[in-house]
N, C-alpha and C positions, 0 to 999 in steps of 0.2 A: 492550750488552755489547761491549767491545773485543776484537779478536783480536790486538792488538799487545802484545808483552811489554814490561815496563818495562826501562829501561836497566840497573838493578841486576840484574834477573833475567838479562838477556843477558850481562852481564859475569861474573856468578857462574857461569852455564852454560858460558861459554868456559873459565873457570878449571877447572871441574869436568871438562870434556871433556879438557883437557890433562893434568890430574892422573890421570884414569882411564887414558888412553893410556900415560902414563909408567909407572904402577904395574903395569899388566897386562903391558906389554912386559918390565919387570924381572922379574916373576914367571915369565914364559916362559923367560927367560935362566937364572934360578936353578934352575928345575925341568927344564930341557931334558935329554934323554937323552945318554948317551955316544955317540960316533960309531959304535960297532959293536954296540950293544945293541938288537936289533930288538924284543924283548919289551917293553922300556921305552918305545920309541917308539910301537909299535902299541897296547899295552894298559896302559902305566904299571905293569907288573908285577902288574896286578890288585890293587894295594895300597890302593885307596880303600875306606874303610868303606862299608857299605850306605847310610848316610845321605848321605855325600858323593857316592857314585856315583849315588844316586837323584836328588839335587839336580842333578848334572851331566846326567843323562838328561832331567830336566825342563827344564833350561836349553837343551839341544839341541833339545828338542821345541817349546818356546815361542820361535819365531823372531820377528824384527821384523815379518814379514808377518802373523803371528798377532796380535801386540800392536796394530799400527796398522790392519791390514786388518779383523780381527774386531771391534775397537773401533768402526771406522767403520761396519760393517754393522749393529751393534747400535744405534748412534746414528741411522742413517738409516732402518733398516727394523724396529727394535724386536723383535718376536717372532721373526722370521726370523733375526735376529742371535743371539738366545739359543739357538735350535736349532743354529745353526752352532757356537757355543761348546761346547755340550753334545756335539755330534758329535765335536769335537776331543778332548774328554776321553774319550769312549767309545772312540775309536780307540786311545788308549794303554792303556785297560783291556783291549781285545781283544788287543793285543800282550802284555800282562801274563799273561793267562789262557791264551792259545792258543800263542803262538810264542816267548816270552822264553826259557824253559828249553831247549826243543829247539834254538833258535838258538845259545845259549851252549854247549851240548854238542856241536853239530855243527861250529861254526865255530872259527876260531882268531884271525884278524886282520880278515878282510873277508867280505862276502857271498859272494864267489867261493869262499872256503873252505867255507862252509856248503853251497853247492850242489854242490861237487865231492866232498863227503864220500862220497856214494854213486856219483857219476858223474864220475870224474876225466877230465880232458881240457882241452886248451888252448882249444878252441872255447867250452866252457862258461864259462871264466874271462874270455875276451875279450867274450862276450855280456854277462856280469854287469857287467864294467867299462863297456861301452857304455851299458847301461841306467842304471848309477849316474851317469854323466856326463849323460845325457839328462834324468834326473829332478832332479838337483841344480843344474846350471848355470842353468836358468831361474829357480830360487829365488834364486840368487846375484845374477843380474842385477837382479831386482826390488829386492832390499835394497840393492845398491850404487847403483842409480839413485835410490832413495829417499833415500839419504844426503845428496846435495847439496840436494834440496828441503827435507828436514827441517832441515838445518843453516841454510839460508837462512830458513826460517820461524821458527826459534827465535832466531837471532842477528840477524835483521832486515836481511839484505842480499839483493839481487836480481840481481846480475850473473851472467851465464851462465858466465863464465870462473871466477868464485869457486866456483860450484857444481861445475863440472868438477874444479877443484883439490881440493875436498873429497872427491869420489869417488876421485880418484887417491891422495890421502893416506891416506884410511881404508882403501882397498883394499890399499895397501902394508903397513899395519899388520896387516891380516887375514892376508896371505901370511906375514908374519913370525911371527905367532902359531902358524900351522900348521907352518911349516918348522922353527922353533926349539923350540917347546914340546912338539910331539908330543901324544900322547893325554893325558898328565898335565898339561901346561901348559894345554891348551885346557880340560881338566876344571876346573881351578882358576878359570879365567875364567868358565866357565859357572856355577859355584857362586856366585861373586861377583855375577854378573849376576842370577841368579834370586832371590838373597837381597835385593838392592837393589830389584828389580822388585816382588817381593811385599811387602817392607817398606814402600816408599813408596806402592805402590798401595793397601795396606790402610789407611794413614792417610788418603789422599785419599777412599777409599770411606766411611770413618767420618765424615769431614767432610761429605760429600754427604748421608749419612743424617741427620746432625745438622741440616742445613739443612731437612730435611723431618720433623723431630721423631721420628726413628727409625722412621718408618712407610714400609716399601717400597711399600705400596699408594698412598700419597700421591705418592711419587716417580714411579711408573708413570703415574698419572693426569696429573701435571704434564707428563711427557714426551709423553703422547698429545695434550694440549692444545697444546703448543708444536711438535708435529710437522707440523701443517697438514693431517693426514689423519684426525684424530680416532681413533675406535675401531679403524680399520684398522691402526693402529700396533701394537696389542696382539693382532692376529689374524694368522694365517699367510697367506702369499701375496703380501705387498706387494713383496718384492724381485723376484719373478718375474711380476708382474702384466702386464707388456707382452707376454709370450710366449703362444703358442697353447694350451699345456697347463701352466699355472703349478703346479698341484699335483704333476704328474708330474715337472716340472723340479726342483721343490724336493726331492722324494724322491730323485731321481737325484743331485742335488748333495750331499745329506747322506750318501748311501750311498758316494759317491766319497771324501768326507772320512773316513768311518769306516774304510773298507777301505784307503785309500791313505796316510793321515797317519802311522800308527804304523810302517809298514814302509819308510819312506824310509831310504836307507843311512846317513845321518849319525846317525839314531836307533838303528838296529839295531847299529851298530858298538859302541855302549856296552854291549851285552849281553856282548861278549867280554872286558870289563874286570872282570867278576865272577869271583871265584876258585872258586865252587862254585854248585850249583843253589840251595842255601839262600840264598846271598848275592844271587843274581839276583832271587829272590822278594822278599827284603827291600828290595833296591834299587828294584824296580818299585813296591813299596808306597809308598815315599817319593816316587817320581816321580809316581804317580797322585794322591797326596794334594796335592802341590805344584801340579799342573795343575788339579785340582778347585778349590783355593783361588783360583787365578788366574782361573778361569771366573767365580767369584762376584765377584771384584774388578772384572773388566773389564765385567761386566754392570751393576754399580752405576755405574761411571764412565761407561760408554756412555749409559745412561739419564740420568745426571746431566748429561752434556753436552747432550743434547737438551732436558732440562727447564730448564737454566740459560742455555744459549746460544741454542738454537733450531735446528731441523733446517735451515731455509733458510740461515742464516748458516754452519752447518757445511759444507753443500754448496757454498756460495759460495766458501769458502776452499779447499776441495778436493772436487771432485765425487765422489771415491771415499770421502771421509770419513776419510782417513788421519791427519788432524790432530785428530780428535775426542777421542782419549785425552788429548792435551795441552790442548786447549781445556776439556775437562771438569775436568782437574786445576787449571787456572788459575781457572776459575769457582768451584771449591770454596772458595777463600779469600775470595771476596767482593771488595768495592771497595777498602777500606783494607787493604793488605797489610803486615804487620810484617816485621821482619828475619828472624825465625824462620820465618815462612811463605815468605818469599823463598828461604831456605835449603832448606826442604822442597821447594819447587817445583824448585829446582836439582837436588835429589836425583832427582826424577822425570825431568827431562830427561836427566840423566846416566845414569840407569838405561836409558832408551830408547836413548841413544847406545851404551851398553855392549852392549845387546841386538843392535844392528846389527853391532858388532864381533864379538861372540862367535858369533852365528848363522852368519855367512859363514865365519869361521875354522873352525868345525866342519865345514861343508860342503866347504871346500877340503881339509881333512885327509882326509875320507872319500874324495874323488875322488883325491887324491894317493896314499893308501894302496892303493886299487884299481889305479891305473895301475902303481905300483911292484911290488906283490906279485902281482897277477893277470896282468899283461901282460909286464912286463920280467923279473921274477925267475922267472916260470914258463917263460920262453923260454930262459933260461940255466940249465943244470942245477945248476951249483955256484957260484952268485953268492954272494960273501962278504957277511956281514952289514953290513960297513962300506959296501960298494958299493951294497947295496940301500937303505940308509938315505940315502945320497947321492942315489940315484935318486928316492927318495920326496920329498926336499926340493926337488930340481929339478922334480919333477912338480907340487909345490905352486905353483911359479913358472909352470910351463907352463899350469896351469889358471887361476891367478889373473890373470895379465896379460891374456890375451884377454877374460876376464870383465870386467875393469876397462874395457878399450877399448870393448867392446860396450855396457857400461852408460852410458858417456859419450855414445854415439850415440842411445840410446833413452830417455834420462832424461826427456824431455818428452812421452812417449806414455803412454797408459794400459797398464799391464802386468799387469792382473788376469788376463789370459788365460795368462800365464806361470806364475802361481801355480796356476791350475787345471790347466795342462798337467802340472806336477809331480805333483799329487795323482792325476790320471788315470793317469799312468804307474805310480805306486805301486799303484793299485787294479787296473789292467788287466794289468800285466806282472809286477811284483815279488810282489804278494800271491799270485796263482795259482802262481807258480814256487815260492815258499816253502812254501805249504800242500801242494802235490803232492809236493815233494821230501822234506818232513819226515814226511808221514803216509801217502802212497799207496805201497804195496809194489811195485806193478807199473809205476810211473812210469819211463820210459826217458829216455835222453839226447836222443833225437829229440823226445820230448814236452816236455822242458825247454827246448830251443832253440826249439821251435815256440811255446811260451808266451811266452818273453822277446821273441822277434822279432815274432811275430804280434800280441801285445798292444800292443807299442810302435808297430808300423806302423798298427794300427787307430786309436790315439790321434792319431798324427801326421797321418793322413789325414783324420780327422773334425774336429780342432780348428780348422783354418782356416775351416771353414764355420759356426762358432758366432757368436753375436752379440757375443761378447767381442772378436772380431778385426775385424769390420766390420759395417756396417748399423745402427749406433747412434751417437748423439752421444758416448757414453761408451766406445766401443770403441777399440781400438788404431789403427785406420785409419778414422776417421769419414768421411773424404772418399770412401771406396770402399764398395761393397756387393756382396760375394760370400757373403752369409749364406744358406746353403741348409739348414743343420742346425738344427732348431727348438728346440734346448736349449742351456743355458749350459755344461754339461759333456758329455763324450763317454761317460760311464759307462753310459748306457742300452744302448749297443751294444758298447762296447769291453770292459767287464768280462765279460759273457757270452762274447765272442769270445776273450778271453784264456784263460779256463778251457776253452773248447771247443777251442782250438788245442792245449793240453796233452793233452787227452783224445784228440783225433784223431791227434796225433803219436805217442802211445803205442800206439794201436790199429794205426796204420800200420806200426809197428815189427815187428809179428808176435808170435805167442804165445811163440816161443822166446826172443826178447829180453825180453819181459815176465817170463818165468819166471826168466831170468838175473838181472834186476833184483830180482825178489822175493827170490831167494837172497842177493844182495848186501845188500839192505836188512835181511834177517833177521840178517845177520852184524854189522851196526852198529846195529840197533834198540835194543839196551840202552844204547849210548852216547848215541844221539840222544834217546830219550824219558826215560831214567832217569838219565843221567849216570853210568853204572856205571864207565866208563873214559873218560878224556880222551885221545883219540888225536890227535896232531898230524900235520898233513900237510906 
């Protein structure tokens, strides 16, 4: 099985990439907001239908790290990869049933709005913005750094300068999407991305099942045979087998994904684009359905890659397995590839390219919105809408340019720890802050700041000690060994610490403060939980 794509496939992929970049940039220009219309820039006037908003949520949620990273885990570790994919879907379901409506009712533009509904104050907004940046910038780096390698893999070039050029060019496009299109423009790109990704992925999955006579059991058995580890491929623990407590490590990793994935700010900002509680429920139903379908697709494609290509060859091309999705798609067509099949494979590669573009554009927009609205606009009492929008667009540049420069410096290192860092921050700082703020009557400002700061510091202190950073041939710094924390994620300690910091901060505030917060919460409880009134801040 060859891992080199044909000249026709490479040429058509290049044409597809150019066409997608041109069309999506044109869409952003056409749908971009007026210079003084904040509601249009931040929420797109909440004008998207539930189906379109749901697809946009699914598009934001399914990042390139999910497509390539989760596909790689499935192809390399089998059962553990399926559990990871299911945890990803479960996280969005948790957001749907627990937080989506209260978030929509409490917030206006950013996570800072939702948190200050009960506890106004610039310190809360600054902390919310800092955690937003800390959680999303690592994810941006991973996907920007992967851009050059992915383009080199698909198009067949190997020069480092060309890979760096790809990162810079694609990064510039992403900044343009966020700065020009705002919420509505990026939503359209996310919709186009998820439709292309699901459509092309479903066709590939059906082709793979057809190769195995529509028998999933035969597919799984073939994957186990080609995995080199036999039945262990279909059992839990293979991914974490090298650690001292593989079962506990696996449970902690999945818990971190479940609690952290759905609360990342670029996902929760889509809650504010729904015009009513009913609309957000319907939007989330579409989003969960789309992500569940994607889980099925990537499971079939991941196992198909192992069954048709072989686990050893997948790991040889990329030790993290990030090319497994593309290798599985290529193998689905067999040896003799027709023009129609080449076109279909081009659609797959273009969908992955668009996923890279759209994912980082949404993250840049979330960071820029938080900087502009929570930090700069909150500092100036009467900032005009035009000036705030200008600040938001400059913020997109201020976030995007350093991210591009950092990505060019780390593009040849293993960056799995950055993905884990983002999910750990979501689970340890953002999730406790949102749950306490939306549901605990006595929660105080000191408790909120303690949760955001304490949970984040716990993650940042523990993450360098994990085996994703050092102490392993697949770590970010394989030449060093300062691995003292015996787990892949920090969740075992940082998640309880995040919740404990919020509780301790509230207790330390005293009974009088807690009673004041209880009365303030009761004043807005109808807005938050039932959406009785939408009060803007």
